[in-house]
N, C-alpha and C positions, 0 to 999 in steps of 0.2 A: 570176434576180432580177427579170425583167420588162423593161419598156421603159427607154429612156435616161432619161426623166423620173423613173421610179422609182429608178433608180440614183443620179441627182443628189440626190434627196431623202434617200436613205440616206447619201450622202456628206456632206450638210449636217449630218446627225445625228451623224456621226463626226468633225466638225471639231474641231481643237485649240482651246484657249482663245485668246482675243484678247489676253490679258494680255501686255504687253511687245512688242506687234506694232505696226508703223507703219501708217498709213492705207493706204499703197500695198499692202503685203502683205495687209492685211485685206480691202480692197475691190477690188483689181485682181488681184494675183498668186494669192491663194487661190481666188477664183471661177474664174479662168482655169484653174488647176490642177485644179479640180473637174470642169470640162468635159473636160479632157484625161484625167483619171482615169476618167471615165465611158466615154470612147471606148476607152481602154486595156482597161477591163474587158470591154467588148463585143467587143474584138478578141482577148481571151484572153491578154493580156500579163501578165507577172509584175511585181511592184514593182521587182525588180532590172533587168528589161529597160527599164522606164520610166526608171530612174536612168541607165542607159547611153545612152538616147535623149537625156536632158538633157545628158549629157557630149558627145555627138556634135554637138549644136547649139552648145553653148558653146565647145568647143575648136575647132570649125571656124571660128567667128567670130573667135576670138582668133588663130588661124593667119593669117586674112585680114588682121587688123590688122598683124601683124608682117611679112607678105610682100608685101602689095599697096599700091601708092602711094595715099595718101589721096585721096578724092574724095567728092562728095555721094552718088553711087550706092553707094559702099562704106559710107558712113555709115549709110544707111537699111538696107542689107542686114545689116550688123553689128549694129545696134540690134535689128532684128527677130529675128535669130537668138539674141541674148543674152536677149531677153525671152521667147521661146519656150522656150529652155533653162531659164530661171528658173521658168517655169510648170510645166514637166515636173519640176523639182526639188521643187515642192510636190505635184505629182500622185503621185509615188511613195509618199510617206507616207500620202496620202489613200487610195490604192488598197490599201496594206498594212492600214490600219485597217478598210477595207470588207471585205476578203476574209479577214482574220485570218492572212495569210501573211507578216507581218513577222517579223523575227528579228534576232539579233545580226549575222548576215552582211549583211543589208540595211542596217542602221544603219551598220555599218562601211564598206560600199561607198559609201553616201551621203556620209559624212564624208570619205572619201578623195577623192571627186569634188569636194566643196566646197573641200577644202584645195588640190587641184590648180588649181581655178578661181581661187582667191585669189592663188596664186603666179603663174600664167600670165597673168592679165589685166594685171598690172603689168609683167611681163617683156615682153609683147607691145607695150605702150606704150613701154617702153625701147628695144626694137629699132626700132620705128617712128620714134621720135625720132632715133635714130642714123642710120637709113637715109634717111629722107625729111624730117626736121624742119627743116633749115636753121636751127638754133637760134641765138638771139642770143649764147648762151654755152654752153660745155660743161657748166657747172654745172647746167643743166637735166636732164642725164642722171642726176643724183643724186635728182631728184624722184620718179621711179617707185620707186627703191630705198627711199626714206623712206616712201612711201605703202604699199609692200608690207610693210615692217616693221610699220607701224601696223595693217594689216589682219590679218596673221598673228598678231601678239601678241593682238589683240582676240579673234580666233577661238579660239586655244588657251586663253587665260585664261578665256574664257566657258565653254568645255567643261569645264575643270578646276573652275571655280566650281560648275557644275551637278553634276558627279560627286562632288566633295568634300562639297558640301552635302547630297546624298542620303546619302552614307556616314555623315556626322556625325549627321544626323537619325535614321538607322536605328539607329545605335549607342546613341542616347539613348532609343529607344523611341517607339511611336506617339503617346504622349501629348505628345511634344515637337513634333509636326508643326505647322507654321504654316499657318493657313487661307489659301487663295488669295485675293488681293486682287482686286477687280473691275477690269476694263479701264478705263484712264484715257484719256479723249479728248485731254487735254492732252499726255500722254506719247506717244500715237499720232501727234500732230502733231510733237512735238519730235524723235521718232525718224526722221522722214522723211529728213533729210540723211544718216543712217547706213544707210539701206536700200539693198540692192544694186540693186533695181529702179530707184530714183532715180539711183543712180550710173551705171547704164547709159545714162541720158539724155545724158550728156556725149559719148557716141560719135556722137550726131547732129551734132556739131560737127566731125567729122573732115574735112569738106570745107573748113574754114577753120582751118588749123593754128594760127594765133595765138589764135583764140577757143577752140580745143580745149585748148591749153596753159593758158590762163587759167582755164577752167572746171575742168580737171583739178587745177590748183594750189589753187584754192579748196576743192575737195572733199578734197584731201589735208590741208589745214589743218583743215577741219571734222572729219575722221576722227581726226586726231591729238588734237584737243580732246576728242572723244568717248572716245578711248582713255584719256586721263588721268582723265576722270570715271568711266568704267566701272571702271578699276583701283581707284580709291579706294573706290568703292561696294562692289565685290566683296570687297575686303580687309576692310572693316568688317563685312560680313555673315559672312564666314568666321571672323573673330575672335570675333563674337558667338556662333558655334556651338561655340567651344572649350569643352571640358568644364571644369566648375568645379574 
């Protein structure tokens, strides 16, 4: 396919829609993933290998959160590894679209890694709280469990909304397809607090346990509010797809 510049141009042309994507994913994570996808293409990597590379960075960082006493050095290293892992998570899909080597196996592997990441990130925080937190109250140990519940339900409900919506639209025929709406700048800003890349920023506070707990608690509350809004929205959309 030629030089790295040519590969990057091809990747831009194969980019997914910006609809429903936050500013961070659109202007930070996807461009970073595009560079990593170009490098992976030049190195001869497959999309599944890129997915496993994402898992390596992400799960390594989460193991460090659980096992290493918090410090400012750990904060920077964990944040950097999580951000790189997230960028590789974008790169695998971009590489698959570029090479035409995507398939059900790759999509399945990507979702398995995403699900594992969602469970383990809050499990790691729970372990860190228990081992190193010197918590004001044991009730703080419930916070990662609640955050984990909100994250997992949002993830699973979103996947089901997508799949059930496709199945319902397919059953009613192509004439029933809804045209894609343009990307909304307001929505892109509003979705920032729910973006995983923005969530990763809280780990920069690991060196100050009290500030980390406060930031984590605020994000947990925000994600819970987003969950309630998403569930109501997705339920209305699926109800509208119900056959007459």
